[in-house]
C-alpha positions, 0 to 999 in steps of 0.5 A: 107239502102245504102247512097251515099256521096262524098268521104273524105280523112278519107275514104282512108283506107277503100277505099284502103281495098275494092280495095285490097280485091275485087281484091283478092277475086272477080277478082281472078277467071279471072286473075293469082295469079301474076296479082292479087298480082300486081293489088292489090298492087295498094292499097298501093299507099296512095298518089295516092288514096288521090289525086283521092279523092281530085281532082276527082268526087269520091263517096262512098256507106255506110251502117251502117257507113261502106263503102261498095263500091266506084266509081270515074270519071276522065276527066268528063266522064271516069269511072276510078274505081267502086268497091264493097266490096267482102261481098256486091256483087250482092246487087245493090250497084254497080248499084246504084253507076253507076247510080249516076256516069252516072247522073253526066256525063250527068249533065256535058253535056257529051253524052258518058261515057267510062271505061276500065273494067276487064273480071270479071266486063264485064257482069255487064257493059253488063247488063247496056247497055254498048257496048264493043269498043275493047278487049285490053291488058294493061300493068301494073307494067310489067304485061299484063292484058286483059280488055275491053274498054266499052262505053254507049251513052246517 
């Protein structure tokens, strides 16, 4: 049984662990070792994660008191992150988090949700009726990452 609730500061360690482990174990098939190491190192920025939890619409999915996924919105309609624990992939957790985030966007009277998604996540968003606006190259910590700007209209 998956429960979804607002994230709290005390969740930071689990959230950062899921972020790092998912990138290392799930995204590794689509990005180089150096890209994966650089991207995963974002888990170490504790202050940034705590700021996200404190200031953004940030939710976590739990089962048996363990966090198994999270998602957060920036600026009301920009999905800035959606990650599911490496051992809980393809169990509907990402879909549930996305539905809740989309509901939040609609309740805030936005007509569109946007996100920059990885090559790995693109099929998931494609299956949820997101349109690719453009393929892009983003610079992060001196490395170039290929990803996609996607959107869904309501």
